[in-house]
PyMOL Python script that loads the backbone (N, CA, C, O; Angstrom):
from pymol import cmd

cmd.read_pdbstr("""\
ATOM      1  N   MET A   1      51.277  80.566 111.670  1.00  0.00           N
ATOM      2  CA  MET A   1      52.157  81.526 111.046  1.00  0.00           C
ATOM      3  C   MET A   1      51.400  82.802 110.630  1.00  0.00           C
ATOM      4  O   MET A   1      51.969  83.894 110.654  1.00  0.00           O
ATOM      5  N   GLN A   2      50.203  82.673 110.275  1.00  0.00           N
ATOM      6  CA  GLN A   2      49.367  83.883 109.897  1.00  0.00           C
ATOM      7  C   GLN A   2      49.180  84.784 111.133  1.00  0.00           C
ATOM      8  O   GLN A   2      49.144  86.010 111.029  1.00  0.00           O
ATOM      9  N   THR A   3      49.066  84.157 112.265  1.00  0.00           N
ATOM     10  CA  THR A   3      48.806  84.955 113.491  1.00  0.00           C
ATOM     11  C   THR A   3      50.015  85.823 113.742  1.00  0.00           C
ATOM     12  O   THR A   3      49.877  86.993 114.098  1.00  0.00           O
ATOM     13  N   LEU A   4      51.177  85.277 113.563  1.00  0.00           N
ATOM     14  CA  LEU A   4      52.422  86.099 113.794  1.00  0.00           C
ATOM     15  C   LEU A   4      52.466  87.247 112.777  1.00  0.00           C
ATOM     16  O   LEU A   4      52.830  88.371 113.122  1.00  0.00           O
ATOM     17  N   ARG A   5      52.116  86.977 111.601  1.00  0.00           N
ATOM     18  CA  ARG A   5      52.192  87.982 110.490  1.00  0.00           C
ATOM     19  C   ARG A   5      51.189  89.058 110.824  1.00  0.00           C
ATOM     20  O   ARG A   5      51.485  90.249 110.722  1.00  0.00           O
ATOM     21  N   ASN A   6      50.010  88.646 111.220  1.00  0.00           N
ATOM     22  CA  ASN A   6      48.990  89.645 111.550  1.00  0.00           C
ATOM     23  C   ASN A   6      49.478  90.572 112.666  1.00  0.00           C
ATOM     24  O   ASN A   6      49.277  91.786 112.629  1.00  0.00           O
ATOM     25  N   HIS A   7      50.091  89.989 113.608  1.00  0.00           N
ATOM     26  CA  HIS A   7      50.570  90.800 114.794  1.00  0.00           C
ATOM     27  C   HIS A   7      51.588  91.837 114.281  1.00  0.00           C
ATOM     28  O   HIS A   7      51.580  92.983 114.730  1.00  0.00           O
ATOM     29  N   ARG A   8      52.447  91.443 113.361  1.00  0.00           N
ATOM     30  CA  ARG A   8      53.516  92.390 112.882  1.00  0.00           C
ATOM     31  C   ARG A   8      52.799  93.441 112.006  1.00  0.00           C
ATOM     32  O   ARG A   8      53.145  94.621 112.065  1.00  0.00           O
ATOM     33  N   ASP A   9      51.856  93.049 111.237  1.00  0.00           N
ATOM     34  CA  ASP A   9      51.143  94.010 110.418  1.00  0.00           C
ATOM     35  C   ASP A   9      50.460  95.031 111.245  1.00  0.00           C
ATOM     36  O   ASP A   9      50.451  96.214 110.905  1.00  0.00           O
ATOM     37  N   CYS A  10      49.869  94.586 112.362  1.00  0.00           N
ATOM     38  CA  CYS A  10      49.144  95.488 113.239  1.00  0.00           C
ATOM     39  C   CYS A  10      50.109  96.565 113.757  1.00  0.00           C
ATOM     40  O   CYS A  10      49.786  97.753 113.741  1.00  0.00           O
ATOM     41  N   LYS A  11      51.285  96.145 114.211  1.00  0.00           N
ATOM     42  CA  LYS A  11      52.265  97.112 114.723  1.00  0.00           C
ATOM     43  C   LYS A  11      52.729  98.077 113.630  1.00  0.00           C
ATOM     44  O   LYS A  11      52.941  99.268 113.856  1.00  0.00           O
ATOM     45  N   TRP A  12      52.873  97.509 112.450  1.00  0.00           N
ATOM     46  CA  TRP A  12      53.310  98.393 111.335  1.00  0.00           C
ATOM     47  C   TRP A  12      52.199  99.377 111.008  1.00  0.00           C
ATOM     48  O   TRP A  12      52.460 100.561 110.793  1.00  0.00           O
ATOM     49  N   SER A  13      50.987  98.906 110.971  1.00  0.00           N
ATOM     50  CA  SER A  13      49.853  99.787 110.646  1.00  0.00           C
ATOM     51  C   SER A  13      49.785 100.941 111.684  1.00  0.00           C
ATOM     52  O   SER A  13      49.553 102.096 111.328  1.00  0.00           O
ATOM     53  N   VAL A  14      49.983 100.614 112.901  1.00  0.00           N
ATOM     54  CA  VAL A  14      49.905 101.656 113.966  1.00  0.00           C
ATOM     55  C   VAL A  14      51.007 102.675 113.738  1.00  0.00           C
ATOM     56  O   VAL A  14      50.823 103.870 113.970  1.00  0.00           O
ATOM     57  N   ARG A  15      52.154 102.191 113.280  1.00  0.00           N
ATOM     58  CA  ARG A  15      53.322 103.094 113.110  1.00  0.00           C
ATOM     59  C   ARG A  15      53.067 103.930 111.829  1.00  0.00           C
ATOM     60  O   ARG A  15      53.407 105.111 111.775  1.00  0.00           O
ATOM     61  N   ILE A  16      52.472 103.303 110.820  1.00  0.00           N
ATOM     62  CA  ILE A  16      52.241 104.073 109.548  1.00  0.00           C
ATOM     63  C   ILE A  16      51.011 104.997 109.676  1.00  0.00           C
ATOM     64  O   ILE A  16      51.071 106.178 109.334  1.00  0.00           O
ATOM     65  N   MET A  17      49.907 104.436 110.171  1.00  0.00           N
ATOM     66  CA  MET A  17      48.676 105.280 110.295  1.00  0.00           C
ATOM     67  C   MET A  17      48.021 105.023 111.633  1.00  0.00           C
ATOM     68  O   MET A  17      47.017 104.314 111.696  1.00  0.00           O
ATOM     69  N   PRO A  18      48.560 105.579 112.706  1.00  0.00           N
ATOM     70  CA  PRO A  18      47.999 105.367 114.052  1.00  0.00           C
ATOM     71  C   PRO A  18      46.598 106.006 114.141  1.00  0.00           C
ATOM     72  O   PRO A  18      45.758 105.598 114.943  1.00  0.00           O
ATOM     73  N   ASN A  19      46.385 106.988 113.314  1.00  0.00           N
ATOM     74  CA  ASN A  19      45.062 107.647 113.376  1.00  0.00           C
ATOM     75  C   ASN A  19      43.970 106.715 112.869  1.00  0.00           C
ATOM     76  O   ASN A  19      42.838 106.758 113.353  1.00  0.00           O
ATOM     77  N   GLU A  20      44.299 105.895 111.918  1.00  0.00           N
ATOM     78  CA  GLU A  20      43.301 104.970 111.331  1.00  0.00           C
ATOM     79  C   GLU A  20      42.836 103.964 112.399  1.00  0.00           C
ATOM     80  O   GLU A  20      41.647 103.653 112.467  1.00  0.00           O
ATOM     81  N   ILE A  21      43.715 103.476 113.196  1.00  0.00           N
ATOM     82  CA  ILE A  21      43.361 102.488 114.244  1.00  0.00           C
ATOM     83  C   ILE A  21      42.633 103.224 115.356  1.00  0.00           C
ATOM     84  O   ILE A  21      41.664 102.711 115.916  1.00  0.00           O
ATOM     85  N   SER A  22      43.091 104.404 115.670  1.00  0.00           N
ATOM     86  CA  SER A  22      42.393 105.103 116.780  1.00  0.00           C
ATOM     87  C   SER A  22      40.980 105.366 116.373  1.00  0.00           C
ATOM     88  O   SER A  22      40.211 105.939 117.144  1.00  0.00           O
TER      89      SER A  22
END
""", "prot")
cmd.dss("prot")
cmd.show_as("cartoon", "prot")
cmd.util.cbc("prot")
cmd.orient("prot")
């Protein structure tokens, strides 16, 4: 279950701060 949550957080993070991941 944590893997699925991490995947969603990753997509959210990219949408909120795509510059931070880049």
